Each structure stands twice: as C-alpha cells, then as structure tokens.
VOGU-3710 file (C-alpha; in Angstrom, 3 decimals, decimal comma):
1> maallamkar> 12,526/-8,356/10,239  10,257/-10,616/12,249  8,657/-11,821/9,030  12,074/-12,545/7,557  13,113/-14,501/10,615  9,904/-16,480/10,394  10,613/-17,202/6,760  14,151/-18,278/7,648  12,867/-20,767/10,169  10,380/-22,091/7,662
11> avalaigtia> 13,012/-22,434/4,940  15,323/-24,385/7,221  12,511/-26,639/8,353  11,435/-27,321/4,815  15,012/-28,114/3,815  15,105/-31,023/6,226  11,599/-32,147/5,325  9,837/-31,463/8,611  6,991/-29,311/7,359  4,242/-31,825/6,680
21> aaaslalpga> 1,802/-29,171/5,586  3,937/-28,228/2,602  3,984/-31,830/1,478  0,250/-32,291/2,002  -0,520/-29,477/-0,421  0,854/-31,621/-3,216  -1,135/-34,747/-2,325  -4,466/-35,757/-3,885  -7,408/-34,589/-1,791  -5,610/-31,630/-0,175
31> adaqqkgaaa> -7,767/-28,619/0,722  -6,557/-26,582/-2,192  -7,793/-29,762/-3,799  -6,228/-28,965/-7,063  -9,899/-28,488/-7,956  -9,765/-32,006/-9,308  -13,451/-32,553/-9,821  -13,893/-29,193/-11,505  -10,834/-29,479/-13,724  -12,724/-31,152/-16,541
41> akgeqffpvl> -15,829/-28,991/-16,215  -17,215/-27,730/-19,485  -16,534/-24,091/-20,243  -13,447/-23,702/-18,046  -9,785/-23,213/-18,927  -7,646/-25,891/-17,303  -4,132/-25,089/-16,079  -1,929/-28,090/-15,232  0,530/-27,073/-12,505  3,786/-29,013/-12,159
51> vyrtgaygpn> 5,287/-28,298/-8,732  7,813/-29,566/-6,240  6,924/-28,756/-2,669  8,906/-31,638/-1,167  12,499/-32,822/-1,151  15,766/-30,933/-1,391  14,310/-28,295/-3,689  11,038/-27,850/-1,823  12,039/-24,612/-0,013  12,560/-22,952/-3,398
61> gtpwangyvd> 9,817/-24,698/-5,341  7,101/-24,019/-2,760  6,997/-20,187/-2,924  7,063/-20,356/-6,732  4,085/-22,727/-6,687  2,234/-20,555/-4,175  2,680/-17,473/-6,338  1,568/-19,354/-9,444  -1,604/-20,729/-7,876  -2,472/-17,490/-6,067
71> ylklvnaqgg> -2,405/-15,600/-9,363  -4,814/-18,091/-10,952  -7,099/-17,590/-7,944  -6,797/-13,819/-8,323  -7,879/-13,979/-11,976  -10,915/-16,036/-11,003  -11,748/-13,578/-8,216  -11,645/-10,799/-10,817  -14,075/-12,624/-13,083  -11,826/-15,013/-14,997
81> ingvqitfee> -10,122/-14,536/-18,358  -12,738/-12,303/-19,970  -15,304/-14,326/-18,050  -13,780/-17,781/-18,610  -13,037/-19,339/-15,236  -9,752/-21,137/-14,529  -9,445/-24,598/-13,028  -6,124/-26,185/-12,103  -4,500/-29,261/-10,659  -1,080/-29,573/-9,060
91> cetgyatdrs> 1,143/-32,576/-9,666  4,193/-33,122/-7,439  7,390/-33,834/-9,381  10,061/-33,617/-6,684  12,181/-31,892/-9,378  12,671/-35,321/-10,991  12,504/-35,460/-14,778  10,781/-38,856/-14,877  8,092/-37,725/-12,448  7,644/-34,500/-14,406
101> vecyerlksr> 7,018/-36,528/-17,560  4,541/-38,729/-15,656  2,660/-35,617/-14,476  2,654/-34,245/-18,002  1,275/-37,471/-19,468  -1,457/-37,613/-16,835  -2,619/-34,013/-17,208  -2,160/-33,280/-20,907  -5,400/-34,968/-21,935  -7,633/-32,884/-19,657
111> pnatvfqpls> -10,154/-30,807/-21,627  -8,823/-27,367/-22,492  -5,342/-28,047/-21,067  -3,660/-24,693/-21,579  0,101/-24,761/-21,143  2,763/-26,609/-19,158  5,451/-24,868/-17,102  7,974/-27,591/-16,115  10,012/-25,457/-13,658  12,942/-27,714/-14,500
121> tgatfaltdk> 15,377/-27,546/-17,388  15,773/-31,322/-17,403  12,002/-31,757/-17,681  11,928/-29,073/-20,363  14,415/-31,052/-22,442  12,179/-34,135/-22,166  8,896/-32,319/-22,854  10,301/-30,352/-25,783  10,176/-33,553/-27,806  6,560/-34,224/-26,797
131> aptdkiplit> 4,945/-30,799/-27,146  4,832/-30,695/-30,989  2,927/-33,991/-31,109  0,572/-33,101/-28,268  0,192/-29,488/-29,448  0,526/-27,991/-25,982  2,938/-25,067/-25,474  5,649/-24,901/-22,825  6,409/-21,687/-20,950  9,890/-21,740/-19,432
141> agygrsesve> 10,153/-18,230/-18,014  13,811/-17,684/-17,168  14,900/-21,283/-17,755  14,817/-24,155/-20,259  16,708/-24,494/-23,533  18,413/-21,212/-24,421  18,222/-21,883/-28,169  14,436/-22,352/-27,943  14,129/-18,601/-28,467  14,103/-19,601/-32,154
151> gevfpwnfpl> 10,422/-20,069/-32,993  11,109/-21,568/-36,393  12,686/-24,637/-34,789  10,897/-24,550/-31,398  7,328/-23,400/-32,169  5,988/-24,791/-28,871  8,686/-23,476/-26,477  8,474/-20,024/-24,913  11,512/-19,079/-22,747  9,854/-15,772/-21,875
161> lgtywtaadv> 11,669/-12,944/-20,079  15,143/-14,359/-20,553  17,204/-17,476/-21,110  20,282/-18,647/-19,249  22,379/-17,149/-22,030  20,679/-13,825/-21,358  21,531/-14,103/-17,658  25,147/-15,136/-18,228  25,707/-12,459/-20,850  24,359/-9,710/-18,607
171> lvqhlgking> 26,501/-10,979/-15,733  29,667/-10,725/-17,831  28,646/-7,238/-18,950  28,283/-6,240/-15,301  31,666/-7,649/-14,329  33,153/-5,724/-17,219  31,490/-2,512/-16,125  32,649/-2,676/-12,504  36,199/-3,314/-13,751  36,199/-0,332/-16,081
181> gldklkgkki> 35,326/-2,119/-19,326  35,085/-5,595/-20,810  38,688/-5,339/-21,994  39,731/-5,148/-18,327  38,531/-8,732/-17,824  41,566/-9,974/-19,740  43,637/-12,200/-17,457  40,941/-12,422/-14,785  40,003/-15,810/-13,336  36,292/-16,622/-13,217
191> aliyhdspyg> 35,042/-19,903/-11,757  31,585/-21,294/-12,475  30,229/-23,622/-9,779  27,230/-25,289/-11,344  24,529/-27,841/-10,624  25,597/-30,901/-12,613  22,404/-31,132/-14,663  21,050/-29,694/-17,921  20,133/-26,580/-15,923  23,624/-26,028/-14,562
201> kepipllter> 25,323/-26,630/-17,908  23,202/-24,114/-19,828  25,373/-20,993/-19,247  28,651/-22,720/-20,185  28,493/-22,080/-23,978  27,849/-18,362/-23,462  30,522/-17,960/-20,797  32,966/-19,859/-22,998  32,232/-17,544/-25,926  32,655/-14,459/-23,749
211> sklhgfqltt> 35,923/-15,805/-22,315  37,317/-16,103/-25,849  36,247/-12,561/-26,672  37,590/-10,907/-23,525  40,484/-13,123/-22,512  39,395/-14,188/-19,045  40,145/-17,677/-17,752  36,976/-19,721/-17,221  37,014/-22,734/-14,913  33,878/-24,858/-14,651
221> ipvthpgveq> 33,266/-26,918/-11,500  30,277/-29,300/-11,337  28,460/-30,105/-8,115  26,403/-33,298/-7,845  22,675/-33,142/-6,999  21,385/-31,956/-4,598  24,506/-29,944/-3,762  24,943/-30,483/-0,033  28,470/-31,830/-0,528  30,763/-29,197/-2,047
231> kaawlqirql> 34,062/-29,666/-0,199  35,918/-30,763/-3,342  34,549/-27,851/-5,366  35,656/-25,291/-2,815  39,054/-26,924/-2,469  39,466/-26,086/-6,167  38,372/-22,526/-5,435  40,939/-22,279/-2,641  43,670/-23,468/-5,007  42,532/-21,427/-8,032
241> rpdyvilwgw> 41,986/-18,167/-6,146  39,587/-16,754/-8,777  38,668/-13,107/-9,032  34,973/-14,037/-9,169  32,812/-17,073/-8,505  29,587/-17,534/-10,467  27,091/-19,791/-8,705  24,574/-21,634/-10,889  22,795/-23,587/-8,188  19,278/-24,390/-7,049
251> gvmnstaire> 17,713/-25,234/-3,736  19,961/-26,196/-0,845  23,012/-26,052/-3,125  22,934/-22,238/-2,967  23,033/-21,760/0,806  25,600/-24,562/1,029  27,838/-22,750/-1,449  27,664/-19,526/0,553  28,564/-21,422/3,731  31,520/-23,013/1,943
261> avatgfprdk> 32,623/-19,590/0,725  32,666/-18,447/4,350  34,690/-21,486/5,404  37,100/-20,988/2,506  37,442/-17,284/3,124  36,154/-16,329/-0,307  34,536/-12,856/-0,263  30,780/-12,984/-0,729  30,847/-9,706/-2,637  32,891/-11,501/-5,301
271> myggwwsgae> 30,176/-14,154/-5,676  27,437/-13,786/-8,294  24,514/-16,173/-8,552  22,260/-16,800/-11,512  18,662/-15,719/-11,060  17,720/-19,102/-9,579  20,464/-18,606/-6,999  19,250/-15,290/-5,649  16,156/-15,563/-3,476  15,294/-15,544/0,212
281> pdvlpvgada> 15,691/-19,327/0,783  19,252/-19,049/-0,568  20,465/-16,481/1,949  18,231/-16,575/5,026  19,606/-19,930/6,266  23,129/-18,443/6,155  22,289/-15,331/8,133  24,709/-12,420/8,272  27,413/-14,460/6,538  25,580/-14,019/3,223
291> kgyhamafqh> 25,962/-10,234/3,334  27,471/-8,870/0,126  26,400/-11,795/-2,075  25,128/-10,829/-5,545  22,671/-12,473/-7,910  20,893/-11,804/-11,167  17,218/-10,870/-11,505  14,871/-10,527/-14,474  12,246/-8,987/-12,185  12,306/-6,506/-9,337
301> gagrakvhde> 13,693/-7,684/-6,037  11,513/-8,533/-3,068  8,658/-6,133/-2,440  5,038/-5,567/-3,296  3,396/-3,950/-6,297  -0,303/-3,269/-6,877  -0,919/-6,836/-8,040  0,431/-8,175/-4,740  -1,989/-5,948/-2,831  -4,842/-7,305/-4,934
311> iiklvhdkgq> -3,777/-10,879/-4,139  -3,782/-10,024/-0,443  -7,223/-8,412/-0,684  -9,019/-10,823/-3,012  -7,281/-14,103/-2,190  -5,547/-14,141/1,207  -8,005/-11,927/3,068  -10,782/-14,208/1,800  -9,050/-17,214/3,339  -8,006/-18,586/-0,058
321> gtgpkeevgt> -4,254/-17,996/0,113  -2,101/-20,914/-0,937  0,788/-20,191/1,456  1,616/-17,707/4,235  0,546/-14,116/3,607  3,984/-12,703/4,478  5,450/-14,672/1,573  3,561/-12,510/-0,941  6,101/-10,243/-2,642  9,165/-12,403/-2,026
331> ilytrgmisa> 11,305/-13,159/-5,050  10,293/-16,729/-5,870  6,639/-16,104/-5,014  6,627/-13,192/-7,449  8,384/-15,274/-10,082  5,675/-17,931/-9,863  3,050/-15,220/-10,028  4,704/-13,776/-13,150  4,778/-17,219/-14,779  1,033/-17,596/-14,249
341> llavegvrqa> 0,433/-14,059/-15,507  2,270/-14,830/-18,746  0,127/-17,919/-19,303  -3,089/-16,022/-18,617  -2,078/-13,209/-20,954  -1,331/-15,824/-23,631  -4,902/-17,096/-23,304  -6,270/-13,558/-23,359  -4,305/-12,736/-26,501  -5,494/-15,941/-28,191
351> qlrygvrplt> -9,103/-15,041/-27,380  -8,735/-12,017/-29,650  -8,383/-14,426/-32,548  -10,453/-17,435/-31,524  -13,161/-15,829/-29,416  -13,952/-15,710/-25,724  -14,211/-19,369/-24,773  -11,961/-22,075/-23,337  -9,132/-22,634/-25,786  -7,003/-25,590/-26,790
361> geevryglen> -3,260/-25,658/-26,228  -2,757/-25,157/-29,939  -4,856/-21,997/-29,858  -3,046/-20,703/-26,769  0,248/-21,192/-28,625  -0,873/-18,476/-31,046  -1,475/-16,116/-28,135  1,944/-16,767/-26,635  3,576/-16,155/-30,001  1,810/-12,819/-30,338
371> lnidakrleq> 2,171/-11,393/-26,843  2,337/-7,634/-26,542  2,433/-6,796/-22,851  3,403/-3,142/-23,186  3,808/-0,476/-20,516  0,091/0,319/-20,573  -0,840/-3,306/-20,071  1,719/-3,686/-17,269  0,007/-0,782/-15,512  -3,428/-2,369/-15,980
381> lgitgvirpv> -2,097/-5,589/-14,496  -0,642/-3,754/-11,503  2,843/-5,025/-12,276  4,611/-1,862/-13,440  8,253/-1,920/-12,377  8,206/-5,648/-11,653  9,018/-6,805/-15,184  9,758/-5,030/-18,445  7,401/-5,106/-21,450  7,230/-8,424/-23,287
391> atncrdhegs> 6,610/-8,783/-27,020  6,970/-12,053/-28,917  6,693/-13,042/-32,566  7,206/-16,050/-34,814  11,000/-15,883/-34,580  11,436/-14,494/-31,072  9,895/-16,570/-28,285  11,831/-14,794/-25,539  10,125/-11,426/-25,746  12,461/-9,576/-23,373
401> ryarviqwdg> 16,175/-10,048/-22,664  16,926/-7,707/-19,789  18,310/-8,367/-16,335  19,944/-6,542/-13,460  22,049/-7,332/-10,424  20,787/-7,482/-6,853  22,798/-7,712/-3,626  21,947/-9,076/-0,186  22,645/-6,605/2,635  22,103/-9,108/5,431
411> skwnfasdwy> 18,358/-8,552/5,734  17,021/-7,739/2,259  17,857/-7,637/-1,440  18,807/-4,314/-3,024  19,504/-3,377/-6,622  23,209/-3,177/-7,453  22,810/-2,170/-11,097  20,416/-0,727/-13,620  18,921/-2,881/-16,384  21,292/-4,473/-18,887
421> eadsqiikpm> 20,190/-5,899/-22,224  21,849/-9,097/-23,412  24,051/-8,611/-26,484  22,190/-9,998/-29,499  25,312/-9,827/-31,649  26,821/-12,540/-29,467  23,723/-14,542/-28,636  21,891/-14,657/-31,987  24,613/-16,633/-33,795  24,676/-19,077/-30,878
431> ikefanryaa> 20,895/-19,489/-31,016  21,107/-20,165/-34,751  23,924/-22,681/-34,365  22,344/-24,646/-31,505  18,840/-24,529/-33,010  20,148/-25,828/-36,339  21,993/-28,578/-34,510  18,809/-29,588/-32,678  16,783/-29,531/-35,914  19,321/-31,768/-37,640
441> ekkitrrsce> 19,477/-34,176/-34,700  15,682/-34,486/-34,449  15,149/-34,311/-38,234  12,855/-31,304/-37,840  11,681/-29,314/-40,847  12,112/-25,665/-39,917  9,010/-23,474/-40,168  9,135/-20,433/-42,398  7,963/-17,431/-40,413  8,135/-15,321/-43,562
451> aemaaaakaa> 5,802/-17,681/-45,418  3,411/-17,901/-42,450  3,179/-14,135/-42,127  2,554/-13,772/-45,870  -0,202/-16,383/-45,710  -1,756/-14,677/-42,688  -1,799/-11,348/-44,525  -3,760/-12,933/-47,377  -6,160/-14,776/-45,100  -9,698/-13,667/-44,423
461> pakaaapaak> -10,261/-11,215/-41,543  -10,007/-12,816/-38,128  -13,038/-13,494/-35,989  -14,570/-10,644/-34,050  -12,232/-9,436/-31,369  -12,788/-10,359/-27,768  -13,894/-7,671/-25,324  -11,197/-5,276/-24,185  -8,851/-7,058/-21,829  -9,555/-6,533/-18,174
471> k> -7,485/-7,406/-15,191
//
C-alpha cells in the first residue's frame, strides 16, 4: 500500500509537470543517454523509441516508456538477440502528431532501424502513409487503425494483441453477459465519452454496428484534449441517465472523468474504460472514489511474472533501471515491456530467415508477419499468463483478439471476467470494408497473400536457420 501511495503522489506530481527528472529523461544528453553515440554502431540493432514523458499525458506515457526501455536493457543483459546487441534512442513527442512525425523522420535513417511504435493513434495515421516508402514496420500493440489488421492493404502495420474494435466488441459481449444475454441489451442506454481525436473515435464504428444488432441506444460524447474540462459532457450524462458509460480516454482525462462521475452521482461500477483508461495513473489520483470502476485489459492486471523478476535482477539491481523499481509490474509498465518484447521477437523470427545479424526494417517486417509466440515460447520468455499466444500471417496482423475485464477495488485491480474473444463474424466484414475504403482513397494496389505464399513455396530453401531462440 505504501508503494501505491508513493505512486499516487508521483502521478499527481507528474500531472502538473513538477517532476523535472521525468522530463530530463527525454532530453538529449540524459544519463540513460538514449545511447546516442552507440546507436549507429556497426553490428547492432537500433530501436527508435518514441515517448512522451512530459505534458498532460506524461503520467501515463512515462511508465510505458520505462517498461519498453527496461525490456531492451534486459535483452542486452541476457546476451542480445541471439548475440546481436540492441541500441536505442528516445525522442520526446509530447503526444503531438507533428512532433511524432519529426521524431520518425529524424530516426528512420539510422543504420538498422528496426521498427517504430508511435504510442499514438494520430501519429499512427500519419506514419501509416510513410512506412511503405521507408520500408519500416509499425507496431501498434492495442491501438492504431483497427482495419490495419488486413495485411494485404496494410503490409507495414501490426496492431498486435488487439485493436480498438476488439476491445469495444469484447466490452459489449461482457455487458450482454452480465445482463443475461446480448438480447437483454435492447432498450438500454449506453454513452461513450471519448477523447476527441483519432484514438477516441476508433471504437465508434464497432459500437454503432453492435447497437444496430442488439437494439441499445448509443450516445457519443466528445471531450476536447487534454480532457480536464468535462462539465458539459457530464451534464449530458446527468440528463441522459444511461445504464452504462464507456470511457475512451487517455492521461488526465480518465481521472477527471471518474471525479465527474462522483460529482454527478453516476455509479462507478457502471463505468467501463477502454484498455488505455484502466491503469494506476487513472485511479490513484481519485482515491477511494474510483472503487468499482471497470476497464478492459489485453494483458494480466498489475503484478509480477518471471520476466519482471529478471528485470529487477538484471537491470534494476545493477543500477540500470529506467524508472522506480516499484513501478515494475504495474499495468502501463508491463504494456510497454510487452511492446518491446513483440519487437524483439519479430527480429528473432526474422533472423531465422535472414541470419543472425542486424536486420533492416524490411527484413524485420517478415518476422512480424510470421510471429508464432506459442505457449512454450511464452514460458521461455517468463511471460506465461501475462498475454495469450500470438500468431500472425500475411492476412492477419493482429495475431490475438482476446481481452478481459478488470475492476478497481480501491487499492488494486482485480479480474472481473474470464477471457473473451472478439467476434470475427462482426469484425471481419468491417475490416474488409474500411481497408478497401483506405486502399481506394490512397490508390493502393492490394497485395495477394495467396500469390505470395505460392511463390514462397516454390522458392529455394531459406538460409540456414538461426540458433535456437534464447531468452
């Protein structure tokens, strides 16, 4: 509890911009030094790291960045990616799309640049148009364009572990279950309070489709960035009196929404956040008033697995930790760690085809499109129970479409459901429709996965396989 209180104080301080140390980590010449001089070293795999440790979204972006960087350090401490050492450099975006693009343009030309993870749906939209030309893949684990699951139209996008349509679909399934069936949602009122940005708008098509199928009334209420002013939105909630409120916020918008729910008298146990609205910085500033609040999760809740213990032992206990040790195992820290793990496993998979050496972004794209992180590999990685197995292919760049519900009990997150799988019968036609629309708009010639697989089958045997993957 003491650790949680310490984290609460830190989150509040960060929210008002008083933690100078967090900002200094993102500045050139900081101790973590983004390993700037080594980033271009021959024989090393370079990971550009887009982060936002400052501004309104800093309290949420910082633990993600710490988890991401700590995992890269862990891999190096374990010998690298089959012996290939990782170098990295952070670039502070402040969650701004223009600054994200600037960071991308500055870092993309570094030798052996591996993959970009924008950590912003707006930035993902902008970089999606650039990645095919630059031949550098984008991992958008749990965010980004929902239709980019379709590898034939989006060969460089990898929304691994779940899209916003996955999250919204699972949430509706859960509401149906607790009401005795999806048919029991008929006549219910569901309000979506969303961040007025590409991110916040992503779940609307899926929720709209589900509302038509099940007969519930959907009301969508935008909140302007950064979300600290929500009086008008909650006045609508007071007047509408919905059965459920879905919160699709980020950063300070989430804790503000919970405070407004308290002021409005809306029950927190009738509030459900997306998976970027369900972490410690969202509830700790609110204290006991957040008790009962639900959110989605595509990973386990807060807590440590074997991989976290290894990070403590090989990174933090060696004085190399990126943030506070007690942060290891929190939700956003773990999510950043998972994002780095996915990138590393993409490189490792690509090495099986191209050999054990630093790889280009184009080569890493092959690895990401052929991921097979099964139960055995999850155990080797020390991440069993944290995420489900992930397997991608030419057509499916998501790899896993499961989620579950967690609930805040006033001091910690607990599971409130088992795993749900998003309904492909509903989502696949939407992916096809939106992907076709994007292809037509951008005048993209769709790949043929069938033709590529046939050509691969006729091709000469691949290069000698890399050594068996190690942790």
